[in-house]
C-alpha positions in Angstrom: -10.2 7.1 -1.7 -11.7 4.9 1.4 -9.4 3.1 3.8 -9.1 -0.6 3.9 -10.5 -0.7 7.3 -13.7 1.4 6.0 -14.1 -0.8 2.8 -14.1 -4.0 5.0 -16.5 -3.0 7.1 -18.9 -2.0 5.0 -18.5 -5.0 3.3 -19.8 -6.9 6.5 -22.6 -4.4 6.6 -24.0 -5.1 3.2 -23.6 -8.9 3.8 -25.5 -8.7 6.6 -28.0 -6.5 5.8 -28.4 -9.2 2.7 -29.2 -12.2 5.4 -30.9 -9.9 7.1 -33.3 -9.7 4.2 -33.4 -13.2 3.4 -34.4 -13.9 7.3 -37.4 -11.8 7.2 -38.7 -13.1 3.7 -38.0 -16.5 4.3 -39.4 -16.7 7.5 -43.0 -16.5 6.8 -43.7 -18.8 9.7 -42.2 -18.8 13.0 -41.9 -22.6 13.2 -40.3 -22.9 9.5 -37.4 -23.6 7.5 -35.7 -23.7 11.3 -32.0 -25.0 9.7 -31.8 -22.4 7.3 -33.0 -19.5 9.6 -30.3 -21.2 12.3 -27.8 -20.7 9.9 -28.3 -17.4 8.8 -28.6 -16.2 12.4 -24.9 -18.0 12.6 -23.8 -15.9 9.6 -25.3 -12.8 11.3 -24.0 -12.9 14.5 -20.8 -13.3 13.1 -20.8 -10.5 10.2 -21.8 -8.2 13.3 -19.2 -9.9 15.6 -16.6 -8.9 12.8 -18.1 -5.2 11.8 -17.5 -4.4 15.8 -14.0 -5.5 15.4 -13.4 -3.7 12.1 -15.5 -0.7 13.2 -14.3 2.5 10.7 -11.9 5.4 13.2 -14.3 8.2 13.2 -13.0 11.4 13.3 -15.6 12.5 15.8 -18.6 11.1 18.3 -21.0 11.8 15.7 -20.2 10.1 12.5 -19.5 6.9 15.7 -23.0 7.1 16.9 -24.7 7.6 13.1 -22.4 4.4 12.3 -24.0 2.5 14.9 -27.4 3.8 14.9 -28.4 3.4 11.3 -27.1 0.1 10.2 -29.4 -0.6 14.3 -32.8 0.6 11.9 -31.9 -0.8 8.8 -31.3 -4.4 10.2 -34.0 -4.2 12.5 -36.4 -2.6 9.6 -35.1 -5.9 7.3 -36.1 -8.6 9.7 -39.6 -6.8 10.8 -40.9 -8.7 8.1 -40.9 -12.4 9.4 -43.2 -14.0 11.5 -43.6 -13.5 14.5 -43.6 -15.7 17.6 -46.8 -17.2 18.4 -46.2 -15.9 22.1 -48.3 -12.1 20.0 -51.5 -14.3 19.9 -51.6 -14.4 24.0 -50.6 -10.3 24.4 -53.1 -8.9 21.9 -55.7 -11.6 23.3 -54.8 -10.7 26.8 -54.3 -6.8 26.0 -57.8 -7.5 24.7 -59.5 -9.0 28.0 -58.1 -6.1 29.9 -59.1 -3.0 27.3 -63.0 -4.7 27.6 -62.4 -4.3 31.4 -62.0 -8.0 31.9 -59.8 -9.7 34.5 -56.9 -11.5 32.9 -56.5 -13.7 36.0 -59.8 -14.7 36.7 -60.5 -17.5 34.5 -58.6 -19.3 31.6 -58.2 -18.7 28.5 -60.2 -22.0 27.2 -63.3 -20.9 30.0 -66.7 -20.9 28.6 -66.8 -17.5 30.3 -64.2 -16.5 27.4 -66.4 -17.3 24.7 -67.9 -13.7 23.8 -63.9 -12.3 23.2 -62.8 -15.2 21.5 -61.1 -14.5 18.3 -58.6 -15.7 15.4 -56.0 -15.2 18.2 -57.6 -17.1 20.5 -57.7 -19.9 18.1 -53.8 -19.4 17.2 -53.1 -18.7 21.1 -51.2 -21.6 22.9 -51.5 -22.9 26.3 -55.4 -22.1 26.3 -55.1 -24.3 29.4 -53.1 -22.6 31.5 -53.3 -19.0 33.3 -51.7 -16.0 31.9 -48.2 -15.9 33.2 -47.7 -12.5 32.4 -47.5 -9.5 35.4 -50.3 -6.6 35.0 -48.1 -4.1 34.0 -47.3 -6.6 30.8 -50.6 -6.9 30.1 -51.4 -3.5 30.7 -48.7 -2.6 28.1 -50.4 -4.8 25.3 -53.8 -3.0 25.6 -52.0 0.1 25.4 -50.3 -1.3 22.1 -53.9 -2.7 21.3 -54.8 0.8 20.4 -52.7 1.4 17.7 -54.0 -1.4 16.1 -55.0 -5.3 17.2 -51.8 -6.9 15.0 -48.8 -7.9 15.2 -47.2 -5.2 13.8 -48.6 -2.6 16.0 -45.9 -5.0 18.4 -43.2 -5.0 16.0 -43.0 -1.4 15.9 -43.0 -0.6 19.7 -40.6 -3.1 20.6 -38.3 -2.0 17.3 -38.8 1.6 19.0 -37.9 0.5 22.8 -35.0 -1.9 21.0 -33.3 1.4 19.4 -33.7 3.8 22.8 -32.1 0.8 24.4 -29.5 1.6 22.2 -29.3 5.0 22.8 -29.1 4.0 26.6 -25.9 2.0 26.3 -24.0 5.0 24.3 -24.9 7.0 27.1 -23.6 4.6 29.4 -20.6 3.7 27.5 -20.1 7.8 27.1 -20.5 8.3 31.0 -17.9 5.6 32.0 -15.5 6.6 29.2 -15.5 3.3 26.9 -15.6 3.4 23.5 -19.1 4.2 22.1 -18.4 1.5 19.3 -19.2 -1.2 22.1 -22.8 -0.3 21.8 -22.7 -2.2 18.4 -21.8 -5.7 20.3 -26.0 -5.4 21.4 -27.0 -3.4 18.7 -25.8 -5.8 15.5 -26.5 -9.1 17.9 -29.1 -10.7 16.3 -30.2 -12.1 19.9 -31.9 -8.7 19.8 -33.2 -7.8 16.6 -35.1 -11.0 16.1 -36.1 -11.0 19.3 -37.8 -8.0 19.4 -38.1 -6.9 15.7 -38.6 -9.9 14.2 -40.6 -11.8 16.7 -41.9 -9.3 18.8 -41.1 -10.7 22.3 -42.1 -8.6 25.1 -38.9 -8.8 27.1 -37.7 -5.3 25.8 -40.0 -3.9 28.1 -37.8 -5.5 31.0 -34.9 -4.7 29.4 -35.1 -1.6 28.7 -35.6 -0.8 32.4 -33.4 -2.4 33.4 -30.4 -0.9 31.6 -32.5 3.1 32.2 -31.8 1.9 36.1 -28.6 1.2 35.3 -28.0 4.3 33.9 -29.7 6.4 36.3 -27.9 4.4 38.7 -24.8 6.1 37.4 -26.0 9.5 37.0 -26.6 9.3 41.0 -30.7 9.7 40.2 -31.5 7.3 42.6 -35.1 7.6 43.0 -35.8 7.4 39.4 -33.0 4.3 39.4 -35.3 2.4 41.7 -38.7 3.3 40.0 -37.2 1.9 36.7 -35.7 -1.2 38.3 -39.1 -2.1 39.9 -40.9 -1.7 36.6 -38.2 -3.7 34.9 -39.5 -6.4 37.8 -43.2 -5.8 37.0 -42.7 -6.7 32.9 -41.0 -10.0 33.7 -40.1 -12.0 37.2 -36.7 -13.5 35.9 -34.5 -9.9 35.9 -35.2 -9.9 40.1 -32.1 -12.1 40.6 -29.7 -8.2 39.1 -31.9 -6.4 41.3 -29.6 -7.0 44.4 -26.5 -6.5 42.6 -27.5 -3.0 41.7 -29.7 -2.2 45.2 -26.4 -2.8 47.4 -25.2 0.0 49.3 -27.6 2.3 47.6 -29.5 5.2 49.7 -32.5 4.8 51.1 -33.9 6.8 48.6 -33.4 4.2 46.2 -35.1 1.5 48.2 -37.8 3.7 48.8 -38.6 4.3 45.5 -38.3 0.3 44.5 -40.6 -0.5 47.3 -43.1 1.8 46.5 -42.9 1.4 42.9 -42.7 -2.4 43.1 -46.2 -2.6 45.5 -48.4 0.1 44.0 -49.2 -1.7 40.8 -49.5 -5.3 42.6 -52.4 -4.0 44.6 -55.6 -3.9 42.4 -54.5 -7.5 41.5 -53.8 -9.0 45.6 -56.5 -11.2 45.4 -54.6 -12.7 42.5 -51.6 -12.7 43.3 -51.1 -16.6 44.3 -52.7 -17.3 41.1 -49.8 -15.8 39.1 -46.9 -16.9 41.1 -48.3 -20.1 40.7 -48.4 -19.9 36.5 -45.0 -18.3 36.4 -43.6 -21.4 38.8 -45.5 -23.6 35.9 -44.4 -22.1 33.1 -40.8 -21.7 34.4 -41.0 -25.7 35.3 
C-alpha cells in the first residue's frame, strides 16, 4: 500500500500530464485560444508546485532522480505537440542564410538581395524590415540545428534535450551544495521552462544552459571552464550580461582571461557589423 503522500503526488502528476496533453493538442496556432491556454498554464504551474511540496520521501538518490526526470521528460513530450512561437521562422531562415555563406547582418530580410532565399519561413517571419538582433553564435547554432531538419521539430528536439540536460546540471549543483534534490523539480515542473523551450522552441535555453553550466563549474572551482561557459551565455543572449559581474567577482585571474578570450574570439569575424548588431538589440529592447 502506497503512503498517502505518494498517492497525492501521483495524482498531481497525472493531472499535470493531462493538462500538458490538452495544451499540446489545443495550441494548433501560436496566437490561438489565449485565455484558455493561460488557464491551462496556471493550472500546470499550481500542480507543479504542489508536486514539489508532496514529493515522495525517496529511500535512495536514484529514486529521487527518476521521480524528477521521468515526469519532466513526459511533460516535455506532451507539450511539444503545440505550435511553436513565430520566432522560429527567423531562426530557420537566418540559419539557412549562414549555411549558404551569406552574412545575416549586411542586409534586412526584405532587402531585394535576399530574394533568392525567400521561402515559406521568410513569408511567415516577423519584423522582416528590421535587422537581426541575434548574436553570431546563436545564428551558428541555428545553422547547425537546420542540418537535422529544416523545420521547427528539429529546434524543439534540440532545445528539449538541452532543457533536460539543464535539469541534470541543477541536480548536480544541488548535490554539490548539499541541498534536497527535489528542489530541481521547481524548475523541471515549471511551465515557464517547458512551454518556452519544448512547446514554443525559444532559443533562450542556449543562454540559460551555459549560465547554469558556468555556475556549476565555478562552484567546482573549474575556473577556465566557468569563464568560457559564461562568455558563451552572453554570446547566445546579451541580457544575461547583468548577472556576469556577480559571478566574476573575486574570481581568479585565469577565469577573467578565459572569459575575455571566449567573449572576443567569436566576434572577430563580425567586427564590421558590431555596430549594427548592437543597434538592433537596442531597437528590439526598446
